[in-house]
C-alpha angles and dihedrals in degrees: 000000000000088000094051089049091053095045093055098028093235117184122226090255092053092047090052091048090051090053089050092052087053091054102261124109100211121183131219092258090055092049093047091052094048093047096047117106116262093247093055116096094231093057116123122180111241109239118241093246092054091045088051089052090051093050091045088051089051089054091050092046092052103033107019132241121314114216089358095279138082114256120249110262122242115247091217124036123199122196086254091060092046090051092047092050092049090048091053095043093051094039091234123173125205091265090053093052092047090052091048089053091047089057084065093044091249118134127207128165122231088248092054090046095050089053088064091062098048124104112274091244093055114108092233096048115132124196115235103232123209092254092056093048090048090052091050092049090046090052091047089053091053092047101043104028093055088062091055100046 
């Protein structure tokens, strides 16, 4: 969450409003604890359900409500689900994600990329490992931060 905030230069107020759109009324102390660095004593890991609410709120902020109500958050988030929610929120297509990865000198074919968005029980499903998600976030930082500086 700290990384998404940095990439898009979200203020505290905007972060709180995104949580609210996702159906969670977070307070400034919650946000401060989630955004603290891991080595800081006030750091608290944001639970998957709350992170899902934030990502759902980001989707609503950028794309609007679907069926006039916020979706129910997942209790457990995999990297694949985080990637899917970011893809939806930012309205990214496969070519966009491939270009974002290329900004970080990481190559992935469309076939490999599509495997990340399949159901886990599908024979061609591929787990999104931490390294791949980090490379995507790094690429997003290079793509979106340069427009703000």
